[in-house]
C-alpha positions as CSV (number, residue, x, y, z in Angstrom):
1,X,202.8,68.1,113.9
2,X,200.2,70.9,114.0
3,X,200.3,72.0,110.3
4,X,199.6,68.3,109.2
5,X,196.7,67.9,111.5
6,X,195.3,71.0,110.4
7,X,195.4,70.2,107.0
8,X,193.9,67.0,107.5
9,X,191.1,68.7,109.5
10,X,190.5,71.5,106.7
11,X,190.1,68.7,104.1
12,X,187.7,66.9,106.1
13,X,185.6,70.0,106.8
14,X,185.6,70.9,102.9
15,X,184.4,67.5,102.1
16,X,181.7,67.6,104.9
17,X,180.7,71.2,104.0
18,X,180.6,70.2,100.2
19,X,177.7,67.8,100.9
20,X,175.7,70.2,103.3
21,X,172.9,72.4,101.5
22,X,173.5,75.4,103.2
23,X,170.2,76.9,102.5
24,X,168.5,75.2,105.8
25,X,168.8,76.4,109.4
26,X,170.0,72.6,110.1
27,X,172.7,72.7,107.8
28,X,173.9,76.0,109.2
29,X,173.8,74.6,112.5
30,X,175.9,71.5,111.7
31,X,178.3,73.8,109.7
32,X,178.6,75.6,112.9
33,X,179.3,72.4,115.0
34,X,182.1,71.2,112.5
35,X,183.8,74.5,112.6
36,X,183.7,74.5,116.5
37,X,185.2,71.0,116.3
38,X,187.6,71.8,113.7
39,X,189.1,74.7,115.7
40,X,189.3,72.7,119.0
41,X,191.0,69.9,117.0
42,X,193.8,72.4,115.7
43,X,194.1,74.3,119.2
44,X,194.8,70.7,121.1
45,X,197.3,69.9,118.0
46,X,199.1,73.2,118.6
47,X,199.2,72.7,122.5
48,X,200.6,69.4,121.9
49,X,203.5,70.3,119.9
50,X,204.2,73.3,122.4
51,X,204.4,70.9,125.4
52,X,206.5,68.5,123.3
53,X,209.0,71.5,122.6
54,X,209.3,72.8,126.1
55,X,210.0,69.3,127.2
56,X,212.7,69.0,124.7
57,X,213.9,72.6,126.0
58,X,213.9,71.4,129.5
59,X,216.1,68.6,128.9
60,X,218.7,70.5,127.2
61,X,219.0,72.8,130.0
62,X,220.7,70.5,132.4
63,X,223.3,71.7,134.6
64,X,226.5,72.4,132.6
65,X,229.7,74.1,134.4
66,X,230.9,77.0,132.5
67,X,234.5,78.1,132.8
68,X,234.0,80.8,135.3
69,X,231.4,78.6,137.5
70,X,229.0,81.4,137.8
71,X,225.4,81.8,136.6
72,X,225.3,78.4,134.9
73,X,222.4,77.0,136.7
74,X,218.5,77.9,136.2
75,X,216.4,78.8,139.3
76,X,214.7,75.4,139.1
77,X,217.8,73.5,139.6
78,X,218.7,75.3,142.7
79,X,216.4,72.9,145.2
80,X,218.2,69.7,143.7
81,X,221.8,71.0,143.8
82,X,221.4,72.5,147.4
83,X,219.9,69.0,148.3
84,X,223.3,67.4,147.0
85,X,225.3,70.0,148.7
86,X,223.4,69.8,152.1
87,X,223.2,66.1,152.1
88,X,226.0,65.3,154.3
89,X,225.7,67.9,157.1
90,X,224.0,67.8,160.7
91,X,222.6,71.2,159.9
92,X,220.3,70.2,156.9
93,X,217.7,72.9,157.5
94,X,219.7,76.3,157.6
95,X,222.1,74.7,154.9
96,X,219.2,74.5,152.7
97,X,218.1,77.8,153.5
98,X,221.1,79.6,152.9
99,X,222.4,77.4,150.0
100,X,218.9,77.9,148.0
101,X,219.2,81.9,148.8
102,X,222.8,82.0,147.6
103,X,221.8,79.8,144.5
104,X,219.1,82.1,143.8
105,X,221.4,85.0,143.7
106,X,224.4,83.6,142.1
107,X,222.8,80.7,140.3
108,X,225.8,78.7,141.1
109,X,226.5,75.6,143.6
110,X,229.8,74.7,144.2
111,X,230.6,70.7,143.5
112,X,231.1,68.4,146.3
113,X,229.6,68.7,150.0
114,X,232.1,71.1,151.4
115,X,234.4,73.5,150.2
116,X,235.3,73.9,146.5
117,X,234.0,77.6,146.9
118,X,236.5,79.0,144.7
119,X,234.2,77.6,141.6
120,X,231.5,79.9,142.5
121,X,233.3,83.6,143.0
122,X,229.7,85.1,143.8
123,X,229.0,82.2,146.4
124,X,232.3,82.5,147.8
125,X,232.4,86.4,148.3
126,X,228.8,86.9,149.7
127,X,229.5,87.5,153.2
128,X,227.3,88.1,156.3
129,X,227.3,91.3,158.2
130,X,230.1,90.1,160.4
131,X,232.1,88.9,157.7
132,X,231.8,85.2,157.7
133,X,230.7,83.4,154.7
134,X,227.0,83.7,153.8
135,X,226.9,80.5,151.8
136,X,227.3,77.2,152.8
């Protein structure tokens, strides 16, 4: 996308420059303005293609469980996965706090609302100082 628009802008720029008499100050000012517009258009076209590439990349990174169940999430996916995990508990705030803490460390949240901790060994094995489970 960016290269096609860059080529069009370059062609337009050369066509316009060919009609200018570069000896006068007005012509030089016009040339500078045209150059600035061309650079601005190129940078806008380039940034648009980067945004499109980033959106496509984000779409492809959806939650896909791995064979070992650990480290498959991205950190930005933790809040939504913990909301799912903690949606049926009466202790929603503490559940969300510890779930997100565990998810950020383990990059995994077990399926379902309760149990299934065997899917995430890190999540399952992280214990409190008293030896109880750290992760909900």
